[in-house]
mmCIF file as gemmi writes it, N, C-alpha and C atoms, coordinates in Angstrom:
data_model
loop_
_atom_site.group_PDB
_atom_site.id
_atom_site.type_symbol
_atom_site.label_atom_id
_atom_site.label_alt_id
_atom_site.label_comp_id
_atom_site.label_asym_id
_atom_site.label_entity_id
_atom_site.label_seq_id
_atom_site.pdbx_PDB_ins_code
_atom_site.Cartn_x
_atom_site.Cartn_y
_atom_site.Cartn_z
_atom_site.occupancy
_atom_site.B_iso_or_equiv
_atom_site.pdbx_formal_charge
_atom_site.auth_seq_id
_atom_site.auth_asym_id
_atom_site.pdbx_PDB_model_num
ATOM 1 N N . MET Axp A 1 ? 3.427 4.115 9.723 1 0 ? 1 A 1
ATOM 2 C CA . MET Axp A 1 ? 2.494 3.444 10.597 1 0 ? 1 A 1
ATOM 3 C C . MET Axp A 1 ? 1.696 4.451 11.427 1 0 ? 1 A 1
ATOM 4 N N . ALA Axp A 2 ? 2.289 5.568 11.776 1 0 ? 2 A 1
ATOM 5 C CA . ALA Axp A 2 ? 1.585 6.556 12.595 1 0 ? 2 A 1
ATOM 6 C C . ALA Axp A 2 ? 0.399 7.151 11.854 1 0 ? 2 A 1
ATOM 7 N N . ALA Axp A 3 ? 0.486 7.255 10.53 1 0 ? 3 A 1
ATOM 8 C CA . ALA Axp A 3 ? -0.606 7.831 9.748 1 0 ? 3 A 1
ATOM 9 C C . ALA Axp A 3 ? -1.669 6.8 9.407 1 0 ? 3 A 1
ATOM 10 N N . LYS Axp A 4 ? -1.406 5.549 9.708 1 0 ? 4 A 1
ATOM 11 C CA . LYS Axp A 4 ? -2.312 4.469 9.343 1 0 ? 4 A 1
ATOM 12 C C . LYS Axp A 4 ? -3.512 4.434 10.281 1 0 ? 4 A 1
ATOM 13 N N . PRO Axp A 5 ? -4.727 4.422 9.742 1 0 ? 5 A 1
ATOM 14 C CA . PRO Axp A 5 ? -5.899 4.252 10.602 1 0 ? 5 A 1
ATOM 15 C C . PRO Axp A 5 ? -5.787 2.927 11.366 1 0 ? 5 A 1
ATOM 16 N N . ALA Axp A 6 ? -6.278 2.892 12.589 1 0 ? 6 A 1
ATOM 17 C CA . ALA Axp A 6 ? -6.131 1.722 13.451 1 0 ? 6 A 1
ATOM 18 C C . ALA Axp A 6 ? -6.728 0.453 12.851 1 0 ? 6 A 1
ATOM 19 N N . ASP Axp A 7 ? -7.754 0.589 12.022 1 0 ? 7 A 1
ATOM 20 C CA . ASP Axp A 7 ? -8.403 -0.594 11.47 1 0 ? 7 A 1
ATOM 21 C C . ASP Axp A 7 ? -7.791 -1.056 10.137 1 0 ? 7 A 1
ATOM 22 N N . TRP Axp A 8 ? -6.672 -0.46 9.743 1 0 ? 8 A 1
ATOM 23 C CA . TRP Axp A 8 ? -5.958 -0.879 8.539 1 0 ? 8 A 1
ATOM 24 C C . TRP Axp A 8 ? -4.691 -1.604 8.943 1 0 ? 8 A 1
ATOM 25 N N . ARG Axp A 9 ? -4.307 -2.626 8.163 1 0 ? 9 A 1
ATOM 26 C CA . ARG Axp A 9 ? -3.13 -3.432 8.463 1 0 ? 9 A 1
ATOM 27 C C . ARG Axp A 9 ? -2.131 -3.347 7.312 1 0 ? 9 A 1
ATOM 28 N N . LEU Axp A 10 ? -0.897 -2.971 7.603 1 0 ? 10 A 1
ATOM 29 C CA . LEU Axp A 10 ? 0.157 -2.948 6.607 1 0 ? 10 A 1
ATOM 30 C C . LEU Axp A 10 ? 0.528 -4.389 6.283 1 0 ? 10 A 1
ATOM 31 N N . MET Axp A 11 ? 0.459 -4.762 5 1 0 ? 11 A 1
ATOM 32 C CA . MET Axp A 11 ? 0.635 -6.152 4.603 1 0 ? 11 A 1
ATOM 33 C C . MET Axp A 11 ? 2.021 -6.473 4.053 1 0 ? 11 A 1
ATOM 34 N N . GLY Axp A 12 ? 2.632 -5.55 3.332 1 0 ? 12 A 1
ATOM 35 C CA . GLY Axp A 12 ? 3.937 -5.884 2.789 1 0 ? 12 A 1
ATOM 36 C C . GLY Axp A 12 ? 4.459 -4.859 1.815 1 0 ? 12 A 1
ATOM 37 N N . VAL Axp A 13 ? 5.649 -5.154 1.336 1 0 ? 13 A 1
ATOM 38 C CA . VAL Axp A 13 ? 6.322 -4.322 0.346 1 0 ? 13 A 1
ATOM 39 C C . VAL Axp A 13 ? 7.035 -5.262 -0.622 1 0 ? 13 A 1
ATOM 40 N N . ALA Axp A 14 ? 6.985 -4.92 -1.895 1 0 ? 14 A 1
ATOM 41 C CA . ALA Axp A 14 ? 7.625 -5.753 -2.913 1 0 ? 14 A 1
ATOM 42 C C . ALA Axp A 14 ? 8.062 -4.883 -4.079 1 0 ? 14 A 1
ATOM 43 N N . CYS Axp A 15 ? 9.014 -5.394 -4.813 1 0 ? 15 A 1
ATOM 44 C CA . CYS Axp A 15 ? 9.469 -4.729 -6.025 1 0 ? 15 A 1
ATOM 45 C C . CYS Axp A 15 ? 9.182 -5.638 -7.205 1 0 ? 15 A 1
ATOM 46 N N . GLY Axp A 16 ? 8.569 -5.072 -8.222 1 0 ? 16 A 1
ATOM 47 C CA . GLY Axp A 16 ? 8.288 -5.843 -9.425 1 0 ? 16 A 1
ATOM 48 C C . GLY Axp A 16 ? 6.874 -6.392 -9.428 1 0 ? 16 A 1
ATOM 49 N N . PRO Axp A 17 ? 6.564 -7.237 -10.4 1 0 ? 17 A 1
ATOM 50 C CA . PRO Axp A 17 ? 5.207 -7.776 -10.544 1 0 ? 17 A 1
ATOM 51 C C . PRO Axp A 17 ? 4.793 -8.605 -9.332 1 0 ? 17 A 1
ATOM 52 N N . ARG Axp A 18 ? 3.497 -8.563 -9.008 1 0 ? 18 A 1
ATOM 53 C CA . ARG Axp A 18 ? 2.957 -9.331 -7.889 1 0 ? 18 A 1
ATOM 54 C C . ARG Axp A 18 ? 1.924 -10.309 -8.407 1 0 ? 18 A 1
ATOM 55 N N . GLU Axp A 19 ? 2.313 -11.555 -8.542 1 0 ? 19 A 1
ATOM 56 C CA . GLU Axp A 19 ? 1.361 -12.577 -8.989 1 0 ? 19 A 1
ATOM 57 C C . GLU Axp A 19 ? 0.584 -13.181 -7.823 1 0 ? 19 A 1
ATOM 58 N N . VAL Axp A 20 ? 1.087 -13.05 -6.603 1 0 ? 20 A 1
ATOM 59 C CA . VAL Axp A 20 ? 0.448 -13.66 -5.434 1 0 ? 20 A 1
ATOM 60 C C . VAL Axp A 20 ? -0.909 -13.046 -5.158 1 0 ? 20 A 1
ATOM 61 N N . ASP Axp A 21 ? -1.023 -11.736 -5.261 1 0 ? 21 A 1
ATOM 62 C CA . ASP Axp A 21 ? -2.276 -11.034 -4.996 1 0 ? 21 A 1
ATOM 63 C C . ASP Axp A 21 ? -2.633 -10.217 -6.227 1 0 ? 21 A 1
ATOM 64 N N . PRO Axp A 22 ? -3.593 -10.673 -7.022 1 0 ? 22 A 1
ATOM 65 C CA . PRO Axp A 22 ? -3.926 -9.957 -8.258 1 0 ? 22 A 1
ATOM 66 C C . PRO Axp A 22 ? -4.531 -8.572 -8.022 1 0 ? 22 A 1
ATOM 67 N N . ASN Axp A 23 ? -4.911 -8.259 -6.772 1 0 ? 23 A 1
ATOM 68 C CA . ASN Axp A 23 ? -5.446 -6.932 -6.471 1 0 ? 23 A 1
ATOM 69 C C . ASN Axp A 23 ? -4.345 -5.889 -6.315 1 0 ? 23 A 1
ATOM 70 N N . VAL Axp A 24 ? -3.095 -6.33 -6.209 1 0 ? 24 A 1
ATOM 71 C CA . VAL Axp A 24 ? -1.962 -5.426 -6.086 1 0 ? 24 A 1
ATOM 72 C C . VAL Axp A 24 ? -1.256 -5.404 -7.432 1 0 ? 24 A 1
ATOM 73 N N . HIS Axp A 25 ? -1.218 -4.237 -8.051 1 0 ? 25 A 1
ATOM 74 C CA . HIS Axp A 25 ? -0.653 -4.098 -9.387 1 0 ? 25 A 1
ATOM 75 C C . HIS Axp A 25 ? 0.628 -3.281 -9.329 1 0 ? 25 A 1
ATOM 76 N N . SER Axp A 26 ? 1.703 -3.844 -9.83 1 0 ? 26 A 1
ATOM 77 C CA . SER Axp A 26 ? 2.935 -3.072 -9.958 1 0 ? 26 A 1
ATOM 78 C C . SER Axp A 26 ? 3.768 -3.673 -11.075 1 0 ? 26 A 1
ATOM 79 N N . GLY Axp A 27 ? 4.585 -2.867 -11.669 1 0 ? 27 A 1
ATOM 80 C CA . GLY Axp A 27 ? 5.496 -3.323 -12.709 1 0 ? 27 A 1
ATOM 81 C C . GLY Axp A 27 ? 6.871 -3.464 -12.119 1 0 ? 27 A 1
ATOM 82 N N . GLU Axp A 28 ? 7.821 -2.754 -12.636 1 0 ? 28 A 1
ATOM 83 C CA . GLU Axp A 28 ? 9.177 -2.777 -12.106 1 0 ? 28 A 1
ATOM 84 C C . GLU Axp A 28 ? 9.367 -1.634 -11.124 1 0 ? 28 A 1
ATOM 85 N N . GLU Axp A 29 ? 8.406 -1.437 -10.26 1 0 ? 29 A 1
ATOM 86 C CA . GLU Axp A 29 ? 8.474 -0.39 -9.25 1 0 ? 29 A 1
ATOM 87 C C . GLU Axp A 29 ? 8.152 -1.005 -7.898 1 0 ? 29 A 1
ATOM 88 N N . TRP Axp A 30 ? 8.337 -0.235 -6.863 1 0 ? 30 A 1
ATOM 89 C CA . TRP Axp A 30 ? 8.032 -0.695 -5.518 1 0 ? 30 A 1
ATOM 90 C C . TRP Axp A 30 ? 6.55 -0.521 -5.223 1 0 ? 30 A 1
ATOM 91 N N . CYS Axp A 31 ? 6.005 -1.451 -4.472 1 0 ? 31 A 1
ATOM 92 C CA . CYS Axp A 31 ? 4.599 -1.417 -4.09 1 0 ? 31 A 1
ATOM 93 C C . CYS Axp A 31 ? 4.496 -1.755 -2.606 1 0 ? 31 A 1
ATOM 94 N N . VAL Axp A 32 ? 3.795 -0.923 -1.86 1 0 ? 32 A 1
ATOM 95 C CA . VAL Axp A 32 ? 3.485 -1.165 -0.453 1 0 ? 32 A 1
ATOM 96 C C . VAL Axp A 32 ? 1.97 -1.284 -0.378 1 0 ? 32 A 1
ATOM 97 N N . TRP Axp A 33 ? 1.476 -2.286 0.322 1 0 ? 33 A 1
ATOM 98 C CA . TRP Axp A 33 ? 0.027 -2.441 0.36 1 0 ? 33 A 1
ATOM 99 C C . TRP Axp A 33 ? -0.473 -2.709 1.77 1 0 ? 33 A 1
ATOM 100 N N . ALA Axp A 34 ? -1.734 -2.357 1.937 1 0 ? 34 A 1
ATOM 101 C CA . ALA Axp A 34 ? -2.419 -2.523 3.223 1 0 ? 34 A 1
ATOM 102 C C . ALA Axp A 34 ? -3.802 -3.099 2.963 1 0 ? 34 A 1
ATOM 103 N N . ARG Axp A 35 ? -4.407 -3.626 4.013 1 0 ? 35 A 1
ATOM 104 C CA . ARG Axp A 35 ? -5.783 -4.136 3.937 1 0 ? 35 A 1
ATOM 105 C C . ARG Axp A 35 ? -6.625 -3.416 4.977 1 0 ? 35 A 1
ATOM 106 N N . GLY Axp A 36 ? -7.839 -3.11 4.567 1 0 ? 36 A 1
ATOM 107 C CA . GLY Axp A 36 ? -8.767 -2.425 5.445 1 0 ? 36 A 1
ATOM 108 C C . GLY Axp A 36 ? -9.568 -3.37 6.302 1 0 ? 36 A 1
ATOM 109 N N . PRO Axp A 37 ? -10.479 -2.827 7.098 1 0 ? 37 A 1
ATOM 110 C CA . PRO Axp A 37 ? -11.275 -3.638 8.015 1 0 ? 37 A 1
ATOM 111 C C . PRO Axp A 37 ? -12.169 -4.653 7.301 1 0 ? 37 A 1
ATOM 112 N N . ASN Axp A 38 ? -12.5 -4.385 6.059 1 0 ? 38 A 1
ATOM 113 C CA . ASN Axp A 38 ? -13.309 -5.329 5.274 1 0 ? 38 A 1
ATOM 114 C C . ASN Axp A 38 ? -12.459 -6.06 4.249 1 0 ? 38 A 1
ATOM 115 N N . ARG Axp A 39 ? -11.149 -6.117 4.52 1 0 ? 39 A 1
ATOM 116 C CA . ARG Axp A 39 ? -10.145 -6.791 3.679 1 0 ? 39 A 1
ATOM 117 C C . ARG Axp A 39 ? -9.954 -6.13 2.318 1 0 ? 39 A 1
ATOM 118 N N . GLU Axp A 40 ? -10.411 -4.882 2.176 1 0 ? 40 A 1
ATOM 119 C CA . GLU Axp A 40 ? -10.207 -4.167 0.921 1 0 ? 40 A 1
ATOM 120 C C . GLU Axp A 40 ? -8.741 -3.751 0.812 1 0 ? 40 A 1
ATOM 121 N N . PRO Axp A 41 ? -8.135 -3.919 -0.368 1 0 ? 41 A 1
ATOM 122 C CA . PRO Axp A 41 ? -6.727 -3.562 -0.526 1 0 ? 41 A 1
ATOM 123 C C . PRO Axp A 41 ? -6.549 -2.088 -0.879 1 0 ? 41 A 1
ATOM 124 N N . LEU Axp A 42 ? -5.418 -1.56 -0.482 1 0 ? 42 A 1
ATOM 125 C CA . LEU Axp A 42 ? -5.014 -0.215 -0.859 1 0 ? 42 A 1
ATOM 126 C C . LEU Axp A 42 ? -3.514 -0.267 -1.042 1 0 ? 42 A 1
ATOM 127 N N . GLU Axp A 43 ? -3.004 0.383 -2.066 1 0 ? 43 A 1
ATOM 128 C CA . GLU Axp A 43 ? -1.577 0.315 -2.338 1 0 ? 43 A 1
ATOM 129 C C . GLU Axp A 43 ? -0.994 1.686 -2.626 1 0 ? 43 A 1
ATOM 130 N N . GLY Axp A 44 ? 0.297 1.758 -2.464 1 0 ? 44 A 1
ATOM 131 C CA . GLY Axp A 44 ? 1.069 2.927 -2.851 1 0 ? 44 A 1
ATOM 132 C C . GLY Axp A 44 ? 2.247 2.454 -3.67 1 0 ? 44 A 1
ATOM 133 N N . ARG Axp A 45 ? 2.582 3.162 -4.727 1 0 ? 45 A 1
ATOM 134 C CA . ARG Axp A 45 ? 3.675 2.75 -5.605 1 0 ? 45 A 1
ATOM 135 C C . ARG Axp A 45 ? 4.679 3.874 -5.766 1 0 ? 45 A 1
ATOM 136 N N . GLY Axp A 46 ? 5.934 3.494 -5.996 1 0 ? 46 A 1
ATOM 137 C CA . GLY Axp A 46 ? 6.973 4.485 -6.201 1 0 ? 46 A 1
ATOM 138 C C . GLY Axp A 46 ? 8.254 3.853 -6.712 1 0 ? 46 A 1
ATOM 139 N N . SER Axp A 47 ? 9.23 4.69 -7.019 1 0 ? 47 A 1
ATOM 140 C CA . SER Axp A 47 ? 10.492 4.201 -7.568 1 0 ? 47 A 1
ATOM 141 C C . SER Axp A 47 ? 11.432 3.667 -6.487 1 0 ? 47 A 1
ATOM 142 N N . ALA Axp A 48 ? 11.106 3.894 -5.213 1 0 ? 48 A 1
ATOM 143 C CA . ALA Axp A 48 ? 11.883 3.393 -4.081 1 0 ? 48 A 1
ATOM 144 C C . ALA Axp A 48 ? 10.899 3.013 -2.976 1 0 ? 48 A 1
ATOM 145 N N . PRO Axp A 49 ? 11.326 2.175 -2.02 1 0 ? 49 A 1
ATOM 146 C CA . PRO Axp A 49 ? 10.401 1.765 -0.955 1 0 ? 49 A 1
ATOM 147 C C . PRO Axp A 49 ? 9.803 2.951 -0.193 1 0 ? 49 A 1
ATOM 148 N N . GLY Axp A 50 ? 10.616 3.959 0.112 1 0 ? 50 A 1
ATOM 149 C CA . GLY Axp A 50 ? 10.113 5.131 0.833 1 0 ? 50 A 1
ATOM 150 C C . GLY Axp A 50 ? 9.081 5.903 0.036 1 0 ? 50 A 1
ATOM 151 N N . ASP Axp A 51 ? 9.277 5.983 -1.28 1 0 ? 51 A 1
ATOM 152 C CA . ASP Axp A 51 ? 8.305 6.663 -2.14 1 0 ? 51 A 1
ATOM 153 C C . ASP Axp A 51 ? 6.975 5.929 -2.142 1 0 ? 51 A 1
ATOM 154 N N . ALA Axp A 52 ? 7.043 4.6 -2.193 1 0 ? 52 A 1
ATOM 155 C CA . ALA Axp A 52 ? 5.82 3.799 -2.184 1 0 ? 52 A 1
ATOM 156 C C . ALA Axp A 52 ? 5.092 3.936 -0.85 1 0 ? 52 A 1
ATOM 157 N N . LEU Axp A 53 ? 5.844 3.949 0.251 1 0 ? 53 A 1
ATOM 158 C CA . LEU Axp A 53 ? 5.232 4.113 1.565 1 0 ? 53 A 1
ATOM 159 C C . LEU Axp A 53 ? 4.597 5.489 1.712 1 0 ? 53 A 1
ATOM 160 N N . LEU Axp A 54 ? 5.255 6.503 1.186 1 0 ? 54 A 1
ATOM 161 C CA . LEU Axp A 54 ? 4.683 7.852 1.22 1 0 ? 54 A 1
ATOM 162 C C . LEU Axp A 54 ? 3.382 7.911 0.417 1 0 ? 54 A 1
ATOM 163 N N . ALA Axp A 55 ? 3.368 7.267 -0.75 1 0 ? 55 A 1
ATOM 164 C CA . ALA Axp A 55 ? 2.151 7.242 -1.573 1 0 ? 55 A 1
ATOM 165 C C . ALA Axp A 55 ? 1.018 6.532 -0.832 1 0 ? 55 A 1
ATOM 166 N N . LEU Axp A 56 ? 1.324 5.425 -0.158 1 0 ? 56 A 1
ATOM 167 C CA . LEU Axp A 56 ? 0.299 4.719 0.611 1 0 ? 56 A 1
ATOM 168 C C . LEU Axp A 56 ? -0.181 5.588 1.769 1 0 ? 56 A 1
ATOM 169 N N . THR Axp A 57 ? 0.738 6.262 2.431 1 0 ? 57 A 1
ATOM 170 C CA . THR Axp A 57 ? 0.374 7.155 3.536 1 0 ? 57 A 1
ATOM 171 C C . THR Axp A 57 ? -0.606 8.221 3.076 1 0 ? 57 A 1
ATOM 172 N N . MET Axp A 58 ? -0.345 8.817 1.919 1 0 ? 58 A 1
ATOM 173 C CA . MET Axp A 58 ? -1.239 9.851 1.399 1 0 ? 58 A 1
ATOM 174 C C . MET Axp A 58 ? -2.629 9.28 1.102 1 0 ? 58 A 1
ATOM 175 N N . ARG Axp A 59 ? -2.67 8.087 0.557 1 0 ? 59 A 1
ATOM 176 C CA . ARG Axp A 59 ? -3.972 7.464 0.262 1 0 ? 59 A 1
ATOM 177 C C . ARG Axp A 59 ? -4.722 7.153 1.552 1 0 ? 59 A 1
ATOM 178 N N . LEU Axp A 60 ? -3.999 6.688 2.591 1 0 ? 60 A 1
ATOM 179 C CA . LEU Axp A 60 ? -4.649 6.398 3.864 1 0 ? 60 A 1
ATOM 180 C C . LEU Axp A 60 ? -5.157 7.682 4.517 1 0 ? 60 A 1
ATOM 181 N N . LYS Axp A 61 ? -4.421 8.78 4.388 1 0 ? 61 A 1
ATOM 182 C CA . LYS Axp A 61 ? -4.883 10.051 4.933 1 0 ? 61 A 1
ATOM 183 C C . LYS Axp A 61 ? -6.166 10.507 4.255 1 0 ? 61 A 1
ATOM 184 N N . GLU Axp A 62 ? -6.292 10.25 2.955 1 0 ? 62 A 1
ATOM 185 C CA . GLU Axp A 62 ? -7.523 10.604 2.227 1 0 ? 62 A 1
ATOM 186 C C . GLU Axp A 62 ? -8.725 9.868 2.822 1 0 ? 62 A 1
ATOM 187 N N . LEU Axp A 63 ? -8.509 8.643 3.265 1 0 ? 63 A 1
ATOM 188 C CA . LEU Axp A 63 ? -9.604 7.859 3.861 1 0 ? 63 A 1
ATOM 189 C C . LEU Axp A 63 ? -10.061 8.463 5.192 1 0 ? 63 A 1
ATOM 190 N N . GLY Axp A 64 ? -9.112 9.053 5.9 1 0 ? 64 A 1
ATOM 191 C CA . GLY Axp A 64 ? -9.413 9.62 7.203 1 0 ? 64 A 1
ATOM 192 C C . GLY Axp A 64 ? -10.129 10.946 7.162 1 0 ? 64 A 1
ATOM 193 N N . GLY Axp A 65 ? -10.243 11.502 5.968 1 0 ? 65 A 1
ATOM 194 C CA . GLY Axp A 65 ? -10.972 12.76 5.858 1 0 ? 65 A 1
ATOM 195 C C . GLY Axp A 65 ? -10.028 13.866 5.688 1 0 ? 65 A 1
């Protein structure tokens, strides 16, 4: 959460396929996703919840410059 830009919202974490939100793609892995100020999705995936959160953190840092 500390690395998350203020205008992004952490939405959830799940393991396996996500039929609820077709913009979030995952198989039998963990997925953590966030939404931006314009409701754009961003996700991080990994073999464990911490790995997925780290992947999302890295993607959010890329947005910050």
